[in-house]
BAKOLRO-999555 format. One line per field, with one value per atom (N, C-alpha, C): atom name; residue number from 0; x, y negated, z negated. Coordinates in steps of 0.001 Angstrom, whole numbers, plus 500000, padded with zeros to 6 digits. Layout:
// BAKOLRO-999555
a: [CA,...]
k: [NUM,...]
px: [X,...]
py: [Y,...]
pz: [Z,...]
//
This chain:
// BAKOLRO-999555
a: [N,CA,C,N,CA,C,N,CA,C,N,CA,C,N,CA,C,N,CA,C,N,CA,C,N,CA,C,N,CA,C,N,CA,C,N,CA,C,N,CA,C,N,CA,C,N,CA,C,N,CA,C,N,CA,C,N,CA,C,N,CA,C,N,CA,C,N,CA,C,N,CA,C,N,CA,C,N,CA,C,N,CA,C,N,CA,C,N,CA,C,N,CA,C,N,CA,C,N,CA,C,N,CA,C,N,CA,C,N,CA,C,N,CA,C,N,CA,C,N,CA,C,N,CA,C,N,CA,C,N,CA,C,N,CA,C,N,CA,C,N,CA,C,N,CA,C,N,CA,C,N,CA,C,N,CA,C,N,CA,C,N,CA,C,N,CA,C,N,CA,C,N,CA,C,N,CA,C,N,CA,C,N,CA,C,N,CA,C,N,CA,C,N,CA,C,N,CA,C,N,CA,C,N,CA,C,N,CA,C,N,CA,C,N,CA,C,N,CA,C,N,CA,C,N,CA,C,N,CA,C,N,CA,C,N,CA,C,N,CA,C,N,CA,C,N,CA,C,N,CA,C,N,CA,C,N,CA,C,N,CA,C,N,CA,C,N,CA,C,N,CA,C,N,CA,C,N,CA,C,N,CA,C,N,CA,C,N,CA,C,N,CA,C,N,CA,C,N,CA,C,N,CA,C,N,CA,C,N,CA,C,N,CA,C,N,CA,C,N,CA,C,N,CA,C,N,CA,C,N,CA,C,N,CA,C,N,CA,C,N,CA,C,N,CA,C,N,CA,C,N,CA,C,N,CA,C,N,CA,C,N,CA,C,N,CA,C,N,CA,C]
k: [0,0,0,1,1,1,2,2,2,3,3,3,4,4,4,5,5,5,6,6,6,7,7,7,8,8,8,9,9,9,10,10,10,11,11,11,12,12,12,13,13,13,14,14,14,15,15,15,16,16,16,17,17,17,18,18,18,19,19,19,20,20,20,21,21,21,22,22,22,23,23,23,24,24,24,25,25,25,26,26,26,27,27,27,28,28,28,29,29,29,30,30,30,31,31,31,32,32,32,33,33,33,34,34,34,35,35,35,36,36,36,37,37,37,38,38,38,39,39,39,40,40,40,41,41,41,42,42,42,43,43,43,44,44,44,45,45,45,46,46,46,47,47,47,48,48,48,49,49,49,50,50,50,51,51,51,52,52,52,53,53,53,54,54,54,55,55,55,56,56,56,57,57,57,58,58,58,59,59,59,60,60,60,61,61,61,62,62,62,63,63,63,64,64,64,65,65,65,66,66,66,67,67,67,68,68,68,69,69,69,70,70,70,71,71,71,72,72,72,73,73,73,74,74,74,75,75,75,76,76,76,77,77,77,78,78,78,79,79,79,80,80,80,81,81,81,82,82,82,83,83,83,84,84,84,85,85,85,86,86,86,87,87,87,88,88,88,89,89,89,90,90,90,91,91,91,92,92,92,93,93,93,94,94,94,95,95,95,96,96,96,97,97,97,98,98,98,99,99,99,100,100,100,101,101,101,102,102,102,103,103,103,104,104,104,105,105,105]
px: [500783,499935,500877,501959,502805,503398,503801,504165,503270,501958,500970,500887,501122,501160,502385,503508,504708,504430,503724,503454,502523,501551,500716,501345,502285,503192,503957,504543,505342,504478,503299,502382,502054,501785,501508,502608,503824,505122,505375,505085,505396,504423,503162,502139,502502,502869,503283,504466,505516,506609,506294,505461,505160,504259,503398,502478,503397,504493,505345,506274,506415,507292,506867,505615,505129,505483,505352,505656,507199,508010,509459,510070,509376,509895,511404,511573,512918,513978,513416,514250,514814,514113,514526,513883,512864,512193,512593,513398,513934,512939,511904,510961,510269,509780,509174,510157,511364,512430,512739,512758,513034,511870,510626,509474,509662,510057,510264,511259,512475,513492,513256,512721,512376,511214,510275,509169,509560,510439,511008,511846,512682,513490,512634,511699,510786,509956,509557,508743,509512,510751,511586,511961,512217,512503,511354,510186,509073,508593,508864,508635,509582,510836,511762,511343,510813,510373,509215,508320,507216,507599,508880,509172,509722,509814,510126,509188,507993,507030,506059,505866,505087,505890,505449,506232,506427,507579,507958,507059,506506,505551,504197,503765,502557,502818,503873,504134,504379,505013,505268,504054,503298,501991,501031,500903,500082,500506,501916,502539,502340,502670,502597,501132,500234,498946,498102,498327,497722,498216,499577,500092,499525,499348,498891,497401,496595,495226,495045,495825,495732,496257,497322,497917,496980,496273,495188,494111,493764,492637,493162,494365,494990,495093,495571,495683,494386,493327,492014,491378,491609,490944,491671,493050,493723,494379,494693,495300,494540,493154,492175,492561,493354,493635,492501,492230,491160,491485,490443,490637,489652,490154,489308,488769,487729,487174,488203,489003,490012,491020,491294,492150,491551,490215,489626,489580,489279,489262,490668,491792,493058,493382,492940,493171,492367,491128,490410,491069,491714,492547,493701,494327,495519,495027,493843,493318,492935,492383,492006,493331,494378,495655,496197,496118,496650,495845,494560,493746,494014,494229,494616,496003,496939,498232,498077,497390,497097,496490,495447,494722,495725,496604,497493,498803,498940,500304,500348,501502,501712,502611]
py: [501167,500005,498748,498780,497660,497255,498302,498005,497256,497520,496765,495278,495143,493773,493066,493729,493116,492856,493674,493255,492118,491994,490875,489603,489570,488411,488044,489053,488803,488079,488592,487975,486444,486233,484870,483968,484439,483649,483340,484372,484117,483083,483172,482158,480871,480643,479327,478711,479635,479249,478840,479574,479307,478040,477909,476672,475423,475527,474401,474090,474925,474777,473387,473241,472173,470758,470684,469484,469321,470416,470289,469511,469342,468462,468747,470027,470409,470340,470676,470607,469243,468162,466849,466314,466972,466696,467599,467213,468161,468931,468307,469001,470197,469873,470892,471950,471580,472545,473488,473093,473923,474932,474444,475378,476449,476122,476963,478100,477681,478507,479508,478826,479729,480710,480174,481005,482239,482073,483216,484169,483547,484399,485261,484631,485334,486431,486094,486982,488243,488160,489218,490032,489313,489950,490915,490364,491196,492234,491863,492989,494068,493837,494901,495805,495100,495857,496694,496207,497107,498409,498339,499398,500690,500465,501586,502795,502617,503654,503455,502197,501931,502224,503056,503260,501986,501842,500667,500190,501185,500810,500176,500753,500337,498965,498804,497530,496400,496703,495642,495284,496213,496023,495147,495495,494684,493394,493218,491947,490951,491468,490649,490392,491446,491252,490249,490474,489568,488079,487943,486646,485958,486698,486158,485681,486498,486095,484928,484957,483799,482552,482642,481424,480885,481648,481187,480481,481041,480423,479037,479032,477695,476766,477144,476259,475730,476531,476080,475248,475469,474625,473368,473391,472230,471364,472062,471369,471187,471545,471358,472171,473180,473994,474874,475052,475865,477317,478094,479623,480066,480594,481156,482509,482847,484194,485331,485148,486107,486093,485138,485182,486034,485804,486542,488032,488306,489746,490360,489586,490109,490356,489424,489662,490871,491036,492294,493569,493481,494628,494893,493833,493987,494694,494185,494849,496273,496592,498019,498830,498375,498968,499309,498403,498495,499595,499523,500636,502018,502149,503339,503891,502954,503328,503849,503207,503535,504923,505145,506494,507638,507335,508381,508482,507595,507573,508866,509284,510507,510144]
pz: [499982,499988,499970,499192,499180,500552,501431,502679,503562,503459,504167,503706,502370,501846,502491,502475,503141,504586,505223,506661,506781,505929,505941,505607,504702,504396,505601,506317,507462,508495,508693,509692,509308,508064,507618,507814,507406,507562,509053,509936,511271,511873,511500,511948,511439,510237,509720,510509,510770,511442,512837,513529,514939,515029,514012,514009,513886,512984,512673,513862,514849,516021,516809,516980,517674,516999,515687,514948,514713,514869,514748,515906,517031,518109,518417,518812,519250,518170,516966,515743,515463,515791,515567,514180,513758,512492,511350,510474,509483,508713,508217,507366,508102,509280,510145,510552,510812,511267,510122,508879,507716,507546,507786,507753,508780,509980,511130,510644,510305,509870,508788,507688,506569,506900,507712,508070,508822,509834,510586,509894,508931,508070,507216,506620,505724,506470,507674,508546,508837,509308,509556,508328,507174,505978,505626,505538,505046,506094,507335,508337,508104,507750,507565,506282,505253,504049,504435,505374,505682,506405,507203,507879,507125,505811,504877,505134,505333,505610,506817,507222,508397,509683,510648,511734,512613,513214,513874,514914,515739,516910,516174,515151,514406,513866,513158,512379,513382,514492,515401,516189,516559,517219,516403,515111,514186,514021,513831,513607,514750,515977,517098,517568,517401,517890,516953,515728,514755,514863,515126,515367,516482,517639,518851,518585,517993,517763,516802,515770,514791,515309,516168,516749,517784,518549,519474,518743,517600,516760,516270,515783,515398,516443,517500,518810,519116,519122,519527,518437,517150,516140,515843,515786,515375,516536,517539,518673,519825,519873,520879,522189,521949,523260,523579,524849,525348,525283,524916,524939,525963,527046,528099,527782,528480,528264,528487,529546,529775,528669,527994,526821,525693,525486,524426,524731,526019,526435,526259,526640,526401,524993,524103,522612,522091,522691,522268,522781,523900,524364,523516,523072,522117,520831,520277,519010,519287,520481,520802,520891,521454,521551,520165,519321,517996,517236,517351,516780,517366,518631,519180,518762,518649,518114,516731,515872,514501,514401,515246,515195,515470,516495,517029,516165,515289,514549,513601,513501,512642,511498]
//
């Protein structure tokens, strides 16, 4: 159970870091740049902790898939970016793939 918590923390840290990239403005804004660096370092650290028992393919699929979906929602909500139907279908396919990976994991 702890490994899934580590994976969740990794996802949250990656989403925070990716969201801060826009405001870091090519790493010219120190506060946002620190958030980016610390976020990615934390994300990889907690991802590595989750790999103690979670298979690599499953952990990475969940980490990247959840990150894509959450960043799309943040972009749409806070940055006014458009989310097309094809993007929603693509994210649903990612979630479906993650579920299939998890079902077939040994």
